[in-house]
TILO-111034 format. One line per 4 residues: number of its first residue (from 0); for each residue x, y, z of C-alpha. Coordinates in pm, 1 decimal, padded with zeros to 6 digits, m for minus. Layout:
<sites>
NUM = X/Y/Z; ... .
</sites>
This chain:
<sites>
0 = m04154.6/02240.1/m06756.1; m04462.0/02033.3/m06811.7; m04779.4/02143.3/m06645.4; m04860.6/01801.5/m06508.7 .
4 = m04595.9/01755.4/m06244.4; m04694.0/01413.1/m06121.0; m04863.1/01129.6/m06289.9; m05104.5/00883.9/m06137.0 .
8 = m05469.2/00752.9/m06148.4; m05310.7/00428.8/m06186.6; m05077.1/00678.4/m06314.1; m04735.5/00696.5/m06199.5 .
12 = m04521.0/00986.4/m06198.2; m04182.0/01058.0/m06274.0; m04006.1/00969.9/m06592.4; m03733.7/00732.4/m06489.6 .
16 = m03389.2/00841.8/m06586.9; m03326.8/00517.2/m06758.7; m03441.8/00162.2/m06728.0; m03133.6/m00045.0/m06794.7 .
20 = m03170.6/m00389.2/m06943.4; m03272.1/m00583.1/m06635.7; m03630.1/m00474.9/m06571.4; m03946.0/m00639.9/m06696.3 .
24 = m04112.2/m00392.1/m06929.7; m04478.8/m00305.7/m06961.9; m04654.7/m00027.7/m07143.6; m04746.5/00288.4/m06958.5 .
28 = m04696.4/00661.5/m06928.5; m04525.4/00906.3/m06698.9; m04465.3/01277.3/m06663.1; m04156.5/01458.5/m06547.9 .
32 = m04158.4/01625.9/m06210.1; m03992.9/01962.1/m06158.7; m03988.8/02191.3/m05859.7; m04147.9/02529.7/m05927.7 .
36 = m03929.8/02809.0/m05798.1; m04094.1/03139.9/m05878.1; m04432.0/03309.4/m05879.4; m04406.9/03348.6/m06255.5 .
40 = m04343.3/02977.2/m06293.9; m04646.3/02894.1/m06084.2; m04865.3/03143.3/m06263.9; m04763.8/02989.7/m06593.8 .
44 = m04811.4/02644.8/m06449.3; m05181.4/02633.7/m06373.2; m05137.2/02276.6/m06256.4; m04891.4/02342.4/m05978.6 .
48 = m05097.7/02105.9/m05769.2; m04865.6/01832.2/m05895.8; m05149.2/01618.5/m06019.8; m05143.2/01325.4/m06257.3 .
52 = m05229.8/01291.2/m06621.7; m05561.8/01119.6/m06567.4; m05571.8/00957.0/m06906.5; m05210.8/00864.6/m06955.2 .
56 = m05225.0/00505.6/m06842.1; m05589.9/00406.5/m06880.9; m05473.6/00136.0/m07117.7; m05155.0/00044.8/m06933.7 .
60 = m05044.0/m00305.4/m07019.7; m04913.0/m00544.3/m06758.0; m04760.0/m00750.0/m07035.9; m04407.3/m00619.7/m07094.7 .
64 = m04275.9/m00524.5/m07432.8; m03923.6/m00622.3/m07344.2; m03847.8/m00902.5/m07103.5; m03534.1/m00910.6/m06897.5 .
68 = m03453.7/m00920.1/m06533.3; m03099.8/m01034.7/m06489.5; m03142.0/m01010.5/m06116.5; m03441.0/m01244.9/m06113.1 .
72 = m03443.7/m01524.9/m05861.2; m03774.3/m01705.2/m05853.0; m03882.1/m01891.0/m05544.7; m03804.8/m01606.3/m05306.0 .
76 = m04002.8/m01550.0/m04989.8; m04161.7/m01211.7/m05058.0; m04373.6/m01238.6/m04745.6; m04086.2/m01211.3/m04498.4 .
80 = m04072.1/m00887.8/m04304.5; m03773.1/m00664.8/m04365.4; m03591.7/m00564.5/m04049.5; m03470.9/m00204.0/m04035.3 .
84 = m03107.4/m00127.7/m03964.7; m03188.8/00035.3/m03630.6; m03343.3/m00277.9/m03486.4; m03685.4/m00114.4/m03465.3 .
88 = m04016.0/m00269.2/m03573.9; m03998.8/m00475.3/m03890.4; m04110.0/m00295.8/m04204.7; m04331.3/m00451.4/m04467.9 .
92 = m04190.6/m00614.6/m04783.4; m04302.8/m00549.8/m05138.3; m04657.3/m00671.5/m05201.6; m04776.6/m00636.5/m04841.2 .
96 = m05104.0/m00461.2/m04752.1; m05045.6/m00107.7/m04624.1; m05203.7/00229.7/m04560.0; m04893.7/00451.6/m04535.8 .
100 = m04561.1/00449.7/m04717.6; m04381.1/00472.2/m04382.7; m04496.0/00114.5/m04314.1; m04307.7/m00021.0/m04616.8 .
104 = m03942.0/m00121.7/m04625.7; m03689.1/00078.0/m04826.8; m03443.0/m00051.6/m05081.5; m03224.5/00141.7/m05321.6 .
108 = m03555.5/00312.4/m05397.9; m03776.6/00418.9/m05104.6; m04069.1/00203.5/m05000.9; m04412.2/00343.1/m05087.6 .
112 = m04773.4/00236.0/m05041.0; m05005.0/00263.0/m05341.1; m05374.0/00195.2/m05390.9; m05384.4/00263.4/m05763.7 .
116 = m05110.5/00237.9/m06024.7; m05075.3/00174.7/m06400.5; m05440.1/00086.2/m06451.0; m05462.2/m00133.8/m06141.5 .
120 = m05647.3/m00093.1/m05812.5; m05465.9/m00257.9/m05521.1; m05711.8/m00386.7/m05256.6; m05576.8/m00318.0/m04908.9 .
124 = m05287.2/m00114.2/m05043.3; m04961.7/m00250.9/m05184.9; m04606.2/m00189.1/m05065.7; m04382.6/m00112.3/m05360.4 .
128 = m04080.0/00088.1/m05465.5; m04103.6/00345.1/m05743.4; m03851.3/00430.9/m06014.7; m03663.7/00103.3/m05990.3 .
132 = m03440.3/00009.7/m06280.7; m03392.4/m00352.1/m06180.9; m03515.3/m00584.6/m05908.9; m03192.7/m00515.1/m05721.6 .
136 = m03323.4/m00162.1/m05658.1; m03638.6/m00289.7/m05487.2; m03692.8/m00321.4/m05111.7; m03570.5/m00667.4/m05018.0 .
140 = m03362.3/m00696.1/m05335.0; m03395.1/m00924.8/m05634.6; m03468.6/m01236.9/m05432.6; m03836.8/m01163.0/m05374.3 .
144 = m03925.2/m00886.2/m05617.3; m03947.6/m00794.8/m05981.0; m03908.3/m00447.8/m06131.1; m04181.6/m00380.7/m06389.1 .
148 = m04072.0/m00104.8/m06625.3; m04302.3/00081.5/m06863.3; m04224.4/00194.6/m07215.7; m04158.9/00538.4/m07071.0 .
152 = m03887.8/00396.4/m06844.7; m04081.9/00427.3/m06519.5; m04037.3/00119.2/m06304.0; m04214.2/m00012.4/m05996.6 .
156 = m04154.5/m00310.0/m05771.3; m04391.5/m00605.8/m05750.8; m04399.3/m00916.6/m05533.7; m04234.0/m01208.3/m05712.7 .
160 = m04412.5/m01545.5/m05721.3; m04395.2/m01886.8/m05885.0; m04699.2/m01958.3/m06108.6; m04655.4/m02330.0/m06043.2 .
164 = m04684.3/m02274.0/m05667.3; m04853.9/m01934.7/m05620.6; m04852.0/m01782.4/m05273.9; m05007.2/m01440.9/m05342.8 .
168 = m05230.1/m01274.0/m05085.0; m05607.1/m01282.8/m05127.0; m05728.8/m01074.8/m05420.1; m05402.6/m01109.5/m05612.6 .
172 = m05309.3/m01345.4/m05894.2; m04966.4/m01483.2/m05981.4; m04916.4/m01408.6/m06348.8; m04616.7/m01416.8/m06579.6 .
176 = m04554.6/m01051.8/m06672.1; m04301.2/m01134.5/m06944.5; m04385.3/m01466.6/m07113.2; m04063.7/m01466.8/m07317.3 .
180 = m03833.7/m01359.5/m07035.7; m03681.8/m01497.9/m06716.3; m03932.2/m01353.9/m06467.9; m04166.0/m01635.0/m06370.1 .
184 = m04443.1/m01441.6/m06201.5; m04562.1/m01137.4/m06009.1; m04853.2/m01098.7/m05766.5; m05090.7/m00845.2/m05920.5 .
188 = m05461.9/m00755.0/m05879.2; m05558.1/m00887.3/m06222.7; m05757.5/m01178.9/m06359.2; m05714.9/m01455.0/m06615.0 .
192 = m06066.6/m01599.3/m06626.2; m06405.3/m01533.2/m06468.4; m06308.1/m01781.5/m06197.0; m06060.3/m01524.8/m06064.2 .
196 = m06340.2/m01272.8/m06006.9; m06604.5/m01226.3/m05740.7; m06947.9/m01375.6/m05798.1; m07131.8/m01178.7/m06064.6 .
200 = m06818.9/m01018.6/m06210.7; m06647.6/m01104.6/m06536.0; m06281.0/m01098.7/m06632.1; m06235.6/m00826.8/m06891.9 .
204 = m05946.5/m00955.3/m07100.9; m06008.2/m00701.7/m07378.0; m05821.6/m00431.8/m07190.4; m05476.8/m00397.3/m07046.1 .
208 = m05444.4/m00476.4/m06766.4; m05710.5/m00752.8/m06758.2; m05930.5/m00687.9/m06454.5; m06257.4/m00806.1/m06304.0 .
212 = m06556.8/m00586.4/m06388.1; m06923.9/m00559.9/m06307.5; m07119.4/m00651.9/m06621.8; m07327.4/m00333.1/m06593.6 .
216 = m07043.0/m00091.5/m06515.2; m07102.9/00285.0/m06512.7; m07044.4/00500.1/m06819.2; m06801.8/00791.9/m06829.2 .
220 = m06892.7/01043.6/m06560.9; m07060.5/00783.9/m06339.3; m06975.0/00714.9/m05975.8; m06736.2/00432.4/m05888.2 .
224 = m06525.8/00287.2/m05609.3; m06281.4/00111.5/m05840.8; m06243.7/00027.3/m06208.6; m06454.3/m00286.7/m06165.7 .
228 = m06752.4/m00052.6/m06138.7; m06686.4/00113.5/m06475.8; m06780.8/m00009.7/m06821.2; m06512.8/m00198.1/m07015.1 .
232 = m06265.5/00050.2/m07159.3; m06309.7/00301.9/m06878.5; m06127.8/00330.6/m06547.6; m06219.4/00469.9/m06208.5 .
236 = m06063.7/00771.1/m06041.5; m06184.2/00673.7/m05695.9; m06241.0/00919.5/m05413.9; m05964.7/00738.5/m05225.8 .
240 = m05754.8/00670.6/m05534.8; m05427.4/00747.2/m05357.2; m05280.3/00994.0/m05599.1; m04907.1/00956.2/m05596.7 .
244 = m04772.0/01235.2/m05378.8; m05101.9/01285.3/m05195.0; m05122.6/01119.2/m04854.0; m05306.8/00919.5/m04745.7 .
248 = m05545.7/00931.7/m05042.5; m05772.7/01164.7/m05236.5; m05996.1/01189.6/m05539.0; m06313.9/01333.9/m05691.3 .
252 = m06638.8/01312.8/m05489.5; m06778.0/00960.3/m05504.4; m06523.3/00863.0/m05768.2; m06570.0/00907.2/m06142.3 .
256 = m06538.7/00676.1/m06444.2; m06320.6/00816.7/m06722.2; m06173.7/00693.7/m07048.0; m05852.7/00794.0/m07224.5 .
260 = m05903.5/00989.0/m07546.1; m05767.2/01236.8/m07796.3; m06098.0/01277.6/m07982.3; m06470.0/01231.9/m07915.0 .
264 = m06468.0/00911.0/m08119.2; m06256.7/00752.5/m07845.9; m06536.4/00799.3/m07592.2; m06704.4/00465.3/m07653.2 .
268 = m06866.5/00477.0/m07309.6; m07025.8/00816.9/m07357.3; m06922.2/01175.2/m07301.1; m06688.3/01403.7/m07492.2 .
272 = m06310.1/01428.5/m07500.3; m06156.8/01701.4/m07283.9; m05802.2/01762.6/m07400.6; m05490.4/01880.7/m07222.1 .
276 = m05144.1/01964.7/m07354.8; m04808.9/01829.9/m07243.7; m04614.3/02105.4/m07411.8; m04307.2/02286.2/m07285.8 .
280 = m04427.0/02644.2/m07265.4; m04668.8/02584.7/m06975.5; m04920.5/02830.5/m07113.5; m05249.4/02824.6/m06924.9 .
284 = m05541.1/02783.2/m07164.7; m05315.3/02660.4/m07444.6; m05504.3/02517.1/m07741.0; m05274.4/02219.1/m07797.8 .
288 = m05139.8/02361.5/m08123.4; m04817.3/02551.0/m08070.8; m04551.5/02322.3/m08218.1; m04542.5/02501.5/m08554.1 .
292 = m04739.7/02230.9/m08733.6; m05113.5/02286.7/m08788.6; m05334.5/02054.2/m08589.4; m05308.8/01884.2/m08253.5 .
296 = m04964.5/01857.9/m08100.5; m04850.6/01494.8/m08063.4; m04834.7/01531.0/m07684.2; m05208.3/01594.8/m07648.7 .
300 = m05401.7/01365.4/m07416.0; m05745.8/01372.7/m07264.7; m06027.0/01202.4/m07078.5; m06391.9/01149.1/m07160.8 .
304 = m06632.5/01332.8/m06930.2; m07010.6/01360.5/m06935.5; m07128.3/01641.2/m07164.6; m07379.4/01892.9/m07028.8 .
308 = m07581.9/02204.1/m07109.7; m07488.2/02490.2/m06873.3; m07829.9/02648.1/m06927.1; m08013.2/02339.6/m06802.0 .
312 = m08113.2/02322.0/m06436.4; m08101.4/01944.1/m06454.8; m07743.0/01925.5/m06580.3; m07498.9/01719.4/m06374.2 .
316 = m07729.6/01573.4/m06108.5; m07447.2/01408.7/m05912.3; m07369.3/01587.7/m05584.3; m07026.1/01747.3/m05601.2 .
320 = m07038.7/01813.0/m05975.9; m07154.4/02101.1/m06195.0; m07150.4/02193.7/m06562.6; m06828.9/02380.2/m06641.1 .
324 = m06627.8/02475.7/m06949.8; m06286.3/02307.4/m06921.1; m06008.8/02174.5/m07141.6; m05768.1/02299.0/m07406.0 .
328 = m05945.6/02168.6/m07716.8; m05873.0/02345.6/m08044.8; m06241.1/02434.4/m08080.2; m06247.5/02574.0/m07727.9 .
332 = m06332.2/02439.9/m07380.3; m06595.9/02168.3/m07350.8; m06904.9/02190.1/m07131.6; m06881.4/01884.6/m06908.1 .
336 = m06975.8/01767.5/m06560.6; m06671.6/01811.6/m06338.9; m06594.7/01861.0/m05970.0; m06753.0/02154.2/m05787.1 .
340 = m06637.9/02176.8/m05424.4; m06914.4/02426.8/m05356.1; m07153.8/02131.5/m05367.1; m06954.5/01916.8/m05126.3 .
344 = m07014.0/01555.4/m05215.4; m06723.4/01387.1/m05035.7; m06838.0/01049.3/m04908.6; m06543.6/00964.8/m04682.6 .
348 = m06617.8/01070.5/m04322.4; m06409.1/01368.5/m04212.6; m06282.0/01453.1/m04559.7; m06318.3/01792.3/m04725.4 .
352 = m06320.9/01909.0/m05085.7; m06015.3/02120.8/m05169.3; m06116.3/02365.7/m05446.3; m05755.3/02435.9/m05547.5 .
356 = m05656.3/02074.3/m05607.0; m05720.4/01882.8/m05927.2; m05851.3/01528.6/m05959.5; m05616.8/01503.3/m06253.8 .
360 = m05473.4/01784.6/m06460.1; m05646.8/02109.9/m06374.5; m05755.9/02129.4/m06736.9; m06016.5/01872.7/m06632.7 .
364 = m06145.9/02090.5/m06350.5; m06042.9/02172.7/m05994.8; m06157.3/02003.2/m05676.4; m06057.8/01695.0/m05484.1 .
368 = m06175.2/01518.8/m05167.9; m05903.2/01458.4/m04911.4; m05832.3/01473.6/m04536.6; m05791.8/01822.6/m04385.1 .
372 = m05437.3/01947.5/m04439.6; m05196.0/01905.4/m04148.0; m05035.2/02250.8/m04142.9; m04752.0/02128.8/m03919.1 .
376 = m04618.8/01927.8/m04213.9; m04597.9/02221.7/m04456.4; m04245.7/02245.9/m04593.6; m04131.3/01932.9/m04411.5 .
380 = m03960.3/01632.9/m04568.0; m04195.3/01371.3/m04711.7; m04224.1/01072.2/m04939.8; m04462.2/00995.1/m05222.3 .
384 = m04705.8/00821.0/m04990.9; m04615.2/00948.1/m04644.8; m04551.4/01263.2/m04444.6; m04799.8/01506.4/m04600.3 .
388 = m05151.3/01443.1/m04470.2; m05411.9/01620.2/m04681.5; m05144.8/01783.1/m04895.7; m04914.6/01688.8/m05180.5 .
392 = m04553.6/01577.5/m05153.0; m04307.7/01711.1/m05406.0; m04088.8/01406.2/m05352.8; m03718.6/01433.6/m05418.1 .
396 = m03730.3/01136.7/m05653.0; m03963.6/01329.6/m05883.8; m03910.4/01699.5/m05822.5; m03549.2/01716.3/m05709.5 .
400 = m03652.5/01900.9/m05392.2; m03397.2/01791.3/m05126.8; m03567.7/01536.7/m04903.5; m03899.7/01622.2/m05067.4 .
404 = m04131.8/01894.1/m04942.1; m04494.2/01890.1/m04829.6; m04710.6/02153.3/m04999.3; m05076.7/02251.6/m04994.0 .
408 = m05262.7/02377.7/m05299.0; m05401.5/02730.4/m05280.3; m05557.3/03009.2/m05484.8; m05362.4/03334.4/m05500.3 .
412 = m05489.6/03669.7/m05377.0; m05521.6/03854.3/m05046.6; m05893.3/03772.1/m05027.3; m05863.4/03417.9/m05161.6 .
416 = m06123.4/03174.8/m05023.3; m05856.2/02904.0/m05028.1; m05542.0/03060.6/m04889.3; m05249.6/02924.0/m04689.8 .
420 = m05190.7/02838.0/m04324.9; m05041.2/03105.3/m04101.8; m04675.0/03165.6/m04179.2; m04701.1/03051.9/m04539.3 .
424 = m04732.2/03224.1/m04877.8; m04929.7/03115.9/m05184.8; m04705.4/03102.1/m05489.9; m04966.4/03210.1/m05742.2 .
428 = m05107.7/03522.3/m05899.8; m05446.9/03645.2/m05771.6; m05722.7/03407.8/m05877.1; m05482.2/03145.5/m06006.7 .
432 = m05393.1/02814.6/m05847.1; m05052.1/02747.7/m05696.4; m04918.6/02610.6/m05371.1; m04822.6/02723.6/m05023.8 .
436 = m04460.7/02749.5/m04912.6; m04324.6/02845.1/m04568.1; m04209.5/03203.1/m04517.0; m03862.7/03251.0/m04371.0 .
440 = m03619.5/03508.5/m04234.9; m03299.2/03578.4/m04432.0; m02992.0/03453.7/m04244.7; m03223.1/03268.0/m04006.4 .
444 = m03259.9/02895.6/m03949.2; m03619.2/02862.0/m04071.4; m03528.7/02642.8/m04368.6; m03426.5/02277.0/m04362.4 .
448 = m03081.2/02150.0/m04449.1; m03039.4/02171.0/m04826.2; m03279.4/02465.2/m04847.3; m03226.1/02842.0/m04831.1 .
452 = m03434.6/03151.8/m04765.0; m03487.2/03320.2/m05102.4; m03673.8/03636.1/m05200.2; m03960.1/03545.7/m05434.5 .
456 = m04179.6/03835.0/m05546.3; m04269.4/04015.5/m05223.2; m04180.4/03752.7/m04962.6; m03894.1/03534.9/m04844.8 .
460 = m03961.7/03162.5/m04880.8; m03760.8/02842.3/m04843.9; m03632.2/02712.9/m05176.8; m03409.0/02417.4/m05279.9 .
464 = m03042.1/02503.4/m05227.2; m02832.8/02190.6/m05181.5; m02458.5/02249.9/m05186.3; m02338.3/01897.2/m05114.3 .
468 = m02446.9/01549.6/m05218.0; m02524.0/01441.3/m04862.4; m02809.8/01694.0/m04847.6; m03003.6/01475.4/m05092.5 .
472 = m03164.7/01144.3/m05004.2; m02997.2/00985.7/m05304.9; m02662.6/01160.5/m05239.1; m02674.8/01352.3/m05565.0 .
476 = m02695.8/01732.7/m05561.2; m02705.1/01870.1/m05914.6; m02372.6/02000.6/m06038.3; m02535.7/02284.0/m06234.3 .
480 = m02575.9/02505.0/m05927.5; m02956.1/02489.6/m05935.4; m02969.8/02377.8/m05572.1; m03190.3/02079.4/m05649.9 .
484 = m03113.3/01708.4/m05636.3; m03080.6/01494.1/m05946.9; m03338.5/01211.9/m05921.8; m03142.2/01019.6/m06184.5 .
488 = m02831.9/01024.5/m05965.8; m02615.6/01122.1/m06262.5; m02528.9/01494.6/m06264.1; m02389.4/01507.3/m05910.7 .
492 = m02143.9/01745.4/m05749.5 .
</sites>
């Protein structure tokens, strides 16, 4: 089980089971999702907050490596509303502005609303579908969409357009994502020249994806609202960066510019490289060298953060940040400026700083601004971008949890300053970070369909327990008896 259970920044989560040969491919990264079932698992998994690998996709490329979309049909009307089967209000098609995944139409893959994905910031939100394998999987079908698939196999749906007659919404450009393939164009928040940018901005074509930037963008560790406000080569983890699985949005206080790295030399915009490990043993505090070969494991990743001196009273002047030793570097943790919820710093009215949630992997520090958690949604079904206000959704499509489940991060211990709502239990050892799950009564009806009341440590909690395919949104309950759904839709009962 990997410690980073979701992926996002721009980061998307979820290692697609396969991408087929009919998706437009672009470079990117993803991490597998897996539902944590025991206290020991959570204790070993210090990142049970299901947060993204902050650095994974900082250089994500919107230009595909392999071009093919056999289901492509250019000239579709991607702006037409999609009518639901029940005759209710029309839902929004791929590419529409949105604030909640529930507003977006479903296809073979559920509709979701994202604000940041694969290195891009989507002004006004963007209806999409995640984990598509071809345009036929997307809401609305192949007629008006394209499925963009990363090297890792993770696909997402974009609004199809015709570069010769572009009809993209304001702030979006119709570009050809696969110059050698059949897909003619997709509406994306990118640029081609300075003319595509706001007055005073420049089109940074040196990075992937090419985006508009302020010429005097902030260095690593600086505040930002989007990647345009960061120096070329860096990207913004905005306060409202809409982490996948966190609804409606969340992020570090005031946003922070970061840069992908594996060594300090990669930090061309200042700071030092804080490393994290994507190994299989989920050992908290791992030093990224446990594969039997001396030196860094190949799975190591990291982000550049501002270095600091913990003995200096002037270290980390930004509100909401303090000098802390974090990371899994071979030479030991690095002293850097990272989130400190004790200082507050959230700029969005009504939001709070959750000290048990990460703004990326917890190796980079804990703390994230978000709306107050809606305790009534704990343990309820949810989607990646809907149904879990102020919490995190372990969506079925990533974790295998039947119907998904809404969780809230917490710190273990009877006297924990960040515990769980009434009627819930924190799956974590004292002082360690985990997440809240609803308590239940054996042989009762406290748990949802596809879930069962299971004894974990000293309490009974609801755990995945599907016994038939129809208990899973994708009609695929794993045949191995684990009680979870198979997001790939392959190993079904």
